C-alpha positions in Angstrom: -34.0 -6.0 -38.9 -35.4 -9.5 -38.6 -35.3 -10.7 -35.0 -36.3 -13.9 -33.2 -39.4 -13.7 -31.0 -37.3 -14.5 -27.8 -35.1 -11.4 -28.5 -38.1 -9.1 -29.0 -40.0 -10.5 -26.0 -37.0 -10.1 -23.7 -35.7 -6.6 -24.8 -38.7 -5.0 -26.4 -39.1 -3.1 -29.7 -37.8 0.2 -28.3 -34.5 -1.4 -27.3 -34.1 -2.7 -30.9 -35.1 0.6 -32.4 -32.6 2.6 -30.3 -29.7 0.3 -31.0 -30.3 0.4 -34.8 -30.8 4.2 -34.9 -27.6 5.0 -32.9 -25.2 2.2 -33.9 -23.8 0.5 -37.0 -25.7 -2.7 -37.8 -22.8 -4.9 -36.7 -22.3 -3.0 -33.4 -26.1 -2.9 -32.9 -26.3 -6.7 -33.2 -23.5 -7.3 -30.8 -25.0 -4.8 -28.3 -28.4 -6.6 -28.5 -26.7 -10.0 -28.0 -24.9 -8.7 -24.8 -28.1 -7.1 -23.5 -30.0 -10.4 -24.1 -27.4 -12.4 -22.2 -27.2 -9.8 -19.3 -31.0 -10.0 -19.0 -30.8 -13.8 -18.5 -32.6 -14.4 -21.8 -33.3 -18.0 -22.9 -33.9 -19.4 -26.3 -32.7 -18.0 -29.7 -31.4 -14.5 -29.9 -30.9 -14.6 -33.7 -31.3 -11.3 -35.5 -30.4 -10.0 -39.0 -29.9 -6.3 -39.8 -29.7 -4.9 -43.4 -28.8 -1.3 -44.1 -29.5 0.3 -47.6 -28.0 3.8 -48.3 -27.7 6.0 -51.4 -24.3 5.9 -53.1 -23.2 8.7 -55.4 -22.1 7.8 -58.9 -18.3 7.5 -59.4 -18.2 6.8 -63.2 -16.4 9.6 -65.1 -18.4 10.9 -68.1 -16.8 11.5 -71.6 -16.2 15.0 -72.8 -19.2 16.5 -74.5 -18.9 17.3 -78.2 -21.0 20.0 -79.8 -23.2 18.9 -82.6 -24.9 20.7 -85.4 -28.1 20.0 -87.2 -27.3 17.6 -90.0 -29.6 18.5 -92.9 -30.5 22.2 -92.7 -26.9 23.4 -92.9 -25.6 20.9 -95.5 -24.0 22.6 -98.5 -23.3 25.9 -96.9 -20.0 27.5 -97.7 -18.4 26.8 -94.3 -19.6 23.2 -94.0 -19.0 20.0 -95.8 -21.6 19.1 -98.5 -21.7 15.6 -97.0 -24.3 15.4 -94.2 -22.9 14.7 -90.7 -19.3 14.8 -92.1 -18.4 17.9 -90.0 -19.9 16.3 -86.9 -17.9 13.1 -87.3 -14.8 15.0 -88.1 -15.1 17.3 -85.1 -15.7 14.3 -82.8 -12.6 12.5 -84.1 -10.6 15.7 -83.7 -11.9 16.1 -80.1 -11.0 12.5 -79.2 -7.6 12.8 -80.7 -6.9 16.1 -78.9 -8.1 14.6 -75.6 -5.9 11.5 -76.1 -2.9 13.7 -76.8 -3.5 15.8 -73.7 -3.9 12.7 -71.5 -0.8 11.1 -73.0 1.2 14.3 -72.3 -0.1 14.6 -68.8 0.6 11.0 -68.0 4.1 11.2 -69.5 4.8 14.4 -67.5 3.6 12.8 -64.2 5.7 9.6 -64.7 8.7 11.6 -65.7 8.5 13.9 -62.7 8.0 11.0 -60.4 11.0 9.1 -61.8 13.2 12.2 -61.5 12.1 12.7 -57.9 12.9 9.1 -57.1 16.4 9.6 -58.6 16.9 12.7 -56.4 16.2 10.5 -53.3 18.9 8.0 -54.1 22.2 8.5 -52.1 25.0 10.1 -54.0 28.7 10.0 -53.1 30.2 13.4 -53.0 33.5 13.9 -54.7 36.4 14.2 -52.2 39.0 16.8 -53.1 42.4 15.4 -53.2 44.9 16.7 -50.7 48.6 16.4 -51.0 50.6 16.5 -47.7 54.3 17.4 -48.1 56.9 15.1 -46.5 57.9 17.7 -44.0 54.3 17.9 -42.6 54.1 14.2 -42.2 57.5 14.1 -40.3 56.2 16.8 -37.8 53.1 14.8 -37.1 55.0 11.6 -36.4 57.3 13.4 -34.0 54.4 14.9 -32.1 52.7 11.4 -31.8 56.0 9.8 -30.5 56.4 12.6 -27.9 52.8 12.1 -26.7 53.3 8.3 -26.3 56.5 8.9 -24.4 54.9 11.3 -21.9 52.0 8.8 -21.4 54.5 6.1 -20.5 56.2 8.4 -18.0 52.9 9.4 -16.3 51.7 5.8 -16.0 55.0 4.7 -14.5 55.0 7.5 -12.0 51.5 6.6 -10.8 52.4 3.0 -10.5 55.4 3.8 -8.3 53.3 6.1 -6.1 50.7 3.3 -5.6 53.5 0.8 -4.8 55.5 2.9 -2.4 52.8 5.1 -0.9 49.7 2.9 -0.8 47.9 4.9 2.0 45.0 3.6 4.1 41.7 4.6 2.4 38.7 2.4 3.3 35.7 1.9 1.0 33.2 4.7 0.9 29.8 3.6 2.2 26.7 4.6 0.4 24.1 6.5 2.3 21.6 3.6 2.2 24.1 1.3 3.7 24.9 3.7 6.5 21.2 4.2 7.2 20.6 0.4 7.2 23.5 -0.2 9.6 22.3 2.5 11.9 18.8 1.1 11.9 20.0 -2.4 12.7 22.2 -1.1 15.6 19.3 1.0 16.9 17.0 -2.1 17.0 19.5 -4.1 18.9 20.1 -1.2 21.4 16.4 -0.8 22.0 15.8 -4.5 22.5 18.7 -4.6 25.0 17.2 -1.7 26.9 13.8 -3.4 27.2 14.7 -6.6 28.9 17.8 -8.3 30.2 19.2 -10.0 33.3 17.1 -8.8 36.3 14.8 -6.3 34.5 11.9 -6.3 32.2 10.5 -2.8 31.2 7.3 -4.3 29.7 6.2 -5.2 33.3 8.2 -2.6 35.3 8.0 0.6 33.1 5.4 0.2 30.4 5.5 3.7 28.9 9.2 3.5 28.4 9.0 0.0 27.0 6.3 1.1 24.5 8.5 4.0 23.4 11.5 1.7 22.8 9.4 -0.9 21.0 7.8 1.7 18.8 11.2 3.1 17.9 12.5 -0.4 17.2 9.5 -1.2 15.0 10.0 1.9 12.9 13.7 1.1 12.5 12.7 -2.4 11.3 10.7 -0.8 8.5 13.7 1.5 7.7 16.1 -1.4 7.6 13.8 -3.3 5.3 13.4 -0.4 2.9 17.2 0.1 2.9 17.8 -3.5 1.7 19.0 -5.3 4.9 19.2 -9.0 4.2 16.2 -11.0 5.5 18.5 -13.4 7.4 19.7 -10.5 9.5 16.3 -8.7 9.8 14.0 -11.6 10.5 15.2 -12.5 14.0 15.1 -8.8 15.0 11.6 -8.3 13.6 10.4 -11.4 15.5 11.8 -10.0 18.8 10.2 -6.6 18.2 6.8 -8.2 17.3 7.0 -10.5 20.3 7.7 -7.6 22.6 4.8 -5.6 21.1 2.4 -8.5 21.3 3.4 -9.2 24.9 2.8 -5.5 25.7 -0.6 -5.5 24.1 -1.6 -9.0 25.4 -1.9 -10.7 21.9 -2.6 -14.4 22.0 -2.0 -16.6 18.9 -4.6 -19.3 18.6 -5.3 -22.1 16.1 -8.5 -22.8 14.2 -9.9 -25.8 12.4 -12.8 -26.3 10.0 -15.6 -28.3 11.5 -17.6 -28.3 8.3 -16.9 -27.2 4.7 -19.8 -26.7 2.3 -19.2 -28.4 -1.1 -19.2 -26.2 -4.2 -21.8 -27.8 -6.4 -24.3 -25.9 -8.6 -24.3 -22.9 -6.3 -21.3 -21.4 -4.5 -21.9 -21.2 -0.8 -22.2 -17.7 0.7 -22.7 -17.8 4.4 -23.9 -14.5 5.9 -25.3 -15.3 9.4 -24.7 -17.6 12.3 -26.4 -18.4 15.6 -26.0 -21.0 18.3 -28.8 -23.5 18.6 -30.8 -22.9 21.8 -31.4 -26.6 22.5 -28.5 -28.6 20.9 -25.9 -25.9 21.0 -25.0 -26.5 17.4 -24.3 -23.9 14.7 -27.2 -22.7 12.5 -26.1 -20.9 9.4 -27.8 -18.9 6.7 -26.5 -19.6 3.2 -27.3 -16.9 0.7 -26.0 -19.0 -2.2 -28.5 -21.8 -1.8 -31.1 -19.6 -0.1 -31.4 -21.9 2.8 -30.8 -22.2 6.6 -28.8 -25.3 7.8 -28.2 -27.0 11.1 -24.5 -28.1 11.2 -23.5 -31.2 13.1 -19.7 -31.1 13.5 -19.7 -34.7 14.9 -21.3 -36.3 11.9 -20.1 -33.7 9.4 -23.7 -33.2 8.1 -25.8 -30.1 7.2 -29.6 -30.5 7.7 -32.0 -28.2 5.9 -34.1 -26.2 8.4 -35.7 -23.8 5.8 -35.2 -23.4 2.0 -36.7 -20.7 -0.2 -39.5 -22.2 -2.3 -39.6 -25.5 -0.4 -43.2 -25.8 0.8 -44.0 -26.9 4.3 -47.2 -27.3 6.2 -47.3 -23.7 7.2 -46.6 -22.4 3.7 -43.8 -21.7 1.3 -40.9 -19.6 2.6 -39.2 -16.9 0.6 -35.4 -16.3 0.6 -34.1 -16.1 4.2 -32.5 -12.8 5.2 -31.9 -12.8 9.0 -31.4 -15.2 11.9 -32.0 -14.8 15.6 -32.5 -17.1 18.6 -35.2 -16.7 21.3 -36.0 -19.1 24.1 -36.0 -22.5 22.5 -36.6 -21.2 19.0 -34.5 -20.3 15.9 -36.2 -17.3 14.2 -35.8 -16.7 10.5 -37.1 -13.6 8.7 -37.5 -14.1 4.9 -37.6 -11.6 2.0 -41.4 -11.2 2.3 -40.9 -10.2 5.9 -42.5 -13.4 7.1 -41.2 -14.5 10.5 -40.6 -18.3 10.8 -40.0 -20.2 14.0 -38.0 -23.4 14.0 -38.4 -25.3 17.2 -36.3 -28.4 17.6 -38.1 -31.6 18.6 -35.0 -33.6 19.6 -31.2 -33.5 19.4 -31.1 -35.2 16.0 -32.1 -32.3 13.9 -35.9 -32.9 13.7 -38.2 -30.0 14.5 -41.2 -28.0 13.4 -41.3 -24.9 11.2 -44.3 -22.5 11.7 -45.1 -18.9 10.9 -45.1 -16.3 13.6 -47.6 -13.4 13.1 -46.1 -9.9 13.6 -48.4 -6.9 13.4 -47.4 -4.6 10.6 -44.6 -6.8 9.2 -46.0 -6.5 5.7 -45.2 -2.8 5.7 -41.5 -3.2 6.5 -40.5 -3.7 2.9 -36.7 -3.7 2.6 -36.3 -1.3 5.5 -34.9 -4.0 7.9 -31.3 -4.1 9.0 -31.6 -7.0 11.4 -33.7 -8.8 14.0 -33.0 -9.7 17.6 -34.7 -11.1 20.7 -34.5 -10.4 24.4 -35.8 -12.6 27.1 -36.6 -10.7 30.3 -36.7 -12.6 33.5 -33.8 -15.0 32.6 -33.8 -18.3 30.8 -36.7 -19.6 32.9 -39.2 -17.5 30.9 -40.4 -18.9 27.7 -41.5 -15.6 26.2 -39.1 -13.2 24.5 -39.4 -9.8 22.9 -38.7 -9.1 19.2 -36.5 -6.2 18.1 -36.3 -5.0 14.5 -33.7 -2.5 13.3 -35.5 0.0 11.0 -33.0 2.4 9.3 -35.8 4.2 7.5 -37.5 5.1 10.8 -34.1 5.6 12.5 -35.3 3.5 15.3 -35.2 0.0 16.9 -38.8 -1.2 17.2 -39.7 -3.6 20.0 -42.6 -6.1 19.8 -44.0 -7.8 22.9 -45.0 -11.4 22.6 -48.6 -12.6 23.2 -49.2 -14.4 26.5 -49.7 -17.7 24.7 -46.5 -17.2 22.7 -48.4 -17.4 19.3 -47.0 -14.1 17.9 -46.7 -10.4 18.4 -50.2 -8.8 18.0 -49.5 -5.4 19.5 -48.1 -2.3 18.0 -44.3 -1.8 18.4 -42.7 0.7 20.8 -39.5 2.7 20.0 -36.5 1.5 22.0 -34.0 4.3 21.2 -34.5 7.6 23.0 -34.4 9.5 19.7 -33.9 9.1 16.0 -30.5 7.7 15.1 -28.7 6.7 11.9 -28.9 2.9 11.6 -28.1 2.1 8.0 -24.4 1.3 8.9 -25.2 -1.0 11.9 -23.4 -4.3 11.3 -24.2 -6.0 14.6 -26.2 -5.5 17.8 -26.0 -7.1 21.3 -28.7 -6.8 23.9 -28.3 -8.0 27.5 -30.6 -5.4 29.1 -28.2 -2.8 27.6 -27.9 -2.4 23.8 -24.5 -2.4 22.1 -23.9 -1.5 18.4 -21.1 -2.4 16.1 -21.6 0.6 13.8 -19.4 2.3 11.2 -16.4 0.3 12.4 -16.8 1.1 16.1 -18.5 -0.4 19.2 -20.7 1.8 21.3 -23.3 1.4 24.0 -26.5 3.1 22.9 -28.8 2.1 25.7 -27.3 1.7 29.2 -24.7 3.5 31.3 -24.2 7.0 30.0 -20.4 7.1 30.8 -19.5 3.8 29.0 -17.0 4.1 26.3 -14.9 1.4 24.6 -11.2 2.0 25.4 -8.7 2.4 22.6 -6.3 -0.5 22.2 -3.3 1.7 21.7 -1.5 -0.6 19.3 -1.5 1.9 16.5 2.1 1.0 15.7 0.9 -2.5 14.7 -2.7 -1.7 13.6 -3.2 1.9 12.6 -6.9 1.4 11.8 -9.7 -0.8 13.1 -13.1 -1.8 11.7 -15.3 -3.7 14.1 -18.1 -5.5 12.3 -19.3 -8.2 14.7 -19.7 -8.5 18.5 -20.5 -11.3 20.9 -20.2 -12.4 24.6 -19.3 -15.8 26.1 -23.0 -16.4 26.8 -24.6 -14.8 23.7 -24.7 -15.6 20.0 -24.1 -12.4 18.1 -22.9 -11.9 14.6 -22.6 -9.7 11.5 -25.9 -8.6 10.0 -27.4 -8.2 13.5 -28.2 -11.9 13.8 -28.6 -12.2 17.6 -29.5 -14.3 20.6 -30.1 -12.4 23.8 -30.5 -13.5 27.4 -31.0 -11.5 30.6 -28.3 -13.1 32.7 -25.2 -11.0 31.9 -26.3 -7.4 32.3 -23.3 -5.1 32.5 -20.8 -7.9 33.4 -18.5 -10.2 31.7 -16.5 -9.8 28.5 -17.5 -8.2 25.1 -15.7 -9.7 22.1 -15.4 -7.6 18.9 -14.1 -8.7 15.5 -11.7 -6.3 13.8 -12.0 -7.0 10.0 -9.0 -4.8 9.1 -6.6 -6.9 11.2 -8.4 -10.2 11.2 -8.5 -10.5 15.0 -10.9 -10.7 17.9 -10.5 -8.2 20.7 -11.9 -8.6 24.2 -13.2 -5.6 26.3 -14.8 -5.4 29.7 -18.5 -4.9 29.5 -18.8 -2.9 32.7 -16.1 -0.3 31.9 -15.2 -0.8 28.2 -11.6 -1.4 29.2 -9.3 -3.3 26.8 -8.3 -6.8 28.0 -6.8 -9.1 25.4 -6.8 -9.8 21.7 -6.6 -13.0 19.7 -5.1 -13.6 16.2 -4.5 -16.8 14.3 -0.9 -18.2 14.7 1.7 -19.0 12.0 0.5 -16.4 9.5 -3.0 -18.0 9.1 -5.2 -15.4 7.4 -8.5 -17.2 7.3 -10.0 -14.8 9.9 -9.7 -12.1 7.3 -12.8 -13.6 5.7 -14.8 -14.1 9.0 -18.5 -13.3 8.5 -20.0 -14.0 11.9 -19.1 -15.7 15.2 -20.3 -16.6 18.6 -18.6 -17.7 21.9 -19.0 -21.1 23.5 -18.1 -21.0 27.2 -15.4 -23.4 28.4 -16.0 -26.1 30.9 -15.2 -24.8 34.4 -12.3 -22.3 34.3 -11.3 -23.2 30.7 -11.3 -20.4 28.3 -14.1 -20.1 25.7 -14.0 -21.1 22.1 -15.0 -19.1 19.0 -17.3 -20.7 16.5 -17.2 -18.7 13.2 -18.1 -18.8 9.6 -16.3 -17.8 6.4 -17.8 -17.8 2.9 -18.3 -21.5 2.8 -17.0 -23.0 6.0 -17.7 -23.3 9.7 -14.6 -23.2 12.0 -13.8 -23.4 15.7 -10.9 -21.9 17.6 -10.2 -22.4 21.3 -8.9 -19.2 22.8 -5.7 -20.9 24.1 -2.2 -19.8 23.1 -0.4 -22.1 20.7 3.2 -22.1 19.4 3.8 -19.4 16.8 6.5 -19.4 14.2 6.2 -15.7 13.6 7.4 -14.7 17.1 9.0 -18.0 17.9 7.3 -18.4 21.3 4.1 -19.4 22.9 2.4 -16.2 24.1 0.7 -16.2 27.5 -3.0 -16.9 27.7 -4.7 -14.0 29.5 -8.2 -15.4 29.7 -10.9 -12.8 30.5 -13.4 -14.2 32.9 -16.5 -15.4 31.2 -19.9 -14.4 32.7 -21.6 -17.3 34.4 -24.7 -18.6 32.6 -27.7 -19.8 34.4 -28.6 -22.2 31.6 -25.3 -23.8 30.3 -25.5 -25.1 26.7 -23.7 -28.1 25.2 -20.4 -27.0 23.8 -18.7 -27.9 20.6 -15.3 -29.5 21.3 -12.6 -28.6 18.9 -10.7 -31.3 17.1 -7.5 -29.6 15.9 -5.9 -32.7 14.4 -8.9 -33.8 12.3 -9.4 -32.5 8.8 -13.1 -32.9 7.9 -14.1 -34.1 4.5 -16.6 -32.3 2.4 -20.0 -34.0 2.6 -22.6 -34.3 -0.1 -24.7 -31.3 -1.0 -26.9 -30.4 1.9 
């Protein structure tokens, strides 16, 4: 094999040797090319393989002819007196005999083949002649005439019976048609029993209403499987879904994009979101460009806060992994476990980026599931604690800030009462208590011992749930445990959880875990199915909050106010859970539902 230096340097000699020993040369070259490409090799990957093997001889040798010594036996009685005459004669005789045998064998093979070919040709068999006497033909004709006469009589009799005795036999229904008709009638009966003039079981007798709605929902599925026309089934399905959503307090809302990342050299891949502590604007972590951006929905711009490899006065950051907010700072943990602190200088996106020293952070390695902060003493305190989720230690480590706020010099303390599995924690919320979104469920791990999140009960609509992000109306919390924590909402207010399976946001009471209300996007909008992270922005006064969320490459906002929905054909009520008051209100992002933002230049 002759290989280019780039190929040998990228794959190594052992890789070439193994490919050539185990594979055919052509397959080996193709395998090496694919390995070079998969390893992100650059330059030439030319290679030439030559294989030499021993091939046995296929030439047929002539028949050997015995020879005799020429001179010593010349003149003997049984030999010719002419030297070598006997040898030449014997050779000619042997050649003639061999040629005769070959000719006979070839003729025999050709003849047999030709005869077999003739045997395969179709042959027409000789049909023996039959002579029918005239008397036999006459009997056959009489029998045929009698059969035709009887057939005419039977057909005529059947026609007369149909004309004079028509009967009253309706069409026989197929089982599926009967099943579909029964299902449609059951749906109508159940809906008529749920509400009508002067009564409404959804408010007056909820258990009975749920039983009727569940039965009607099941019959809708049966009718659809039985082939009921959509024009008949659609209005009934809308009524059933409207009844179920009214029963379970489902509010359809609308969302708009406030910023869309342009797809340039790298595809955006947003994985974390926090709310700015000073300007109240979204800060996002883009894994695609390995940067953190400050998003301004008003100007439709994205300002770089930190980018991997972009040197600043404090050093050169590595790829960012987690976001958090503490006090007036946005905290960023990079791939080298260096903690960076971005502190805004004004409301225009300017600020300073410095390193924050954390004792023992160099030993964390890849054993970090997320970071968080907690600010004891309310928003008036400028110092905040740092929490690090360590699955390897099965603990949440807590670091206390230095008195001057320069870093975290002390050793961490364990926050959980005992070891606990943490490698499946998707989000964490701390308000004095600690909530986890873990393995698709929401639980309180530090706080009231009797707290348990209530079941929604809408298994008929959503058989399974998968909660991956949590937030409150005064906290910024998201997937990947990117958090902002204050100390002004302990045990009160509303806990919002994102259900990835149904693409909805469900609200629970923080004090009891009771179910309150759920929100979904109206008119069949499925964009919440790709929600990565979110936080709540409290509304002004008694107005409901808004959800700021991120998808793969966009930042959206949705006010939690009911909007018209074509699926159910109505505007659902807007049960608005009371938001916890915040001692330090932040600027809110006002939604602009009728404005479609244009993609900006690459951030």
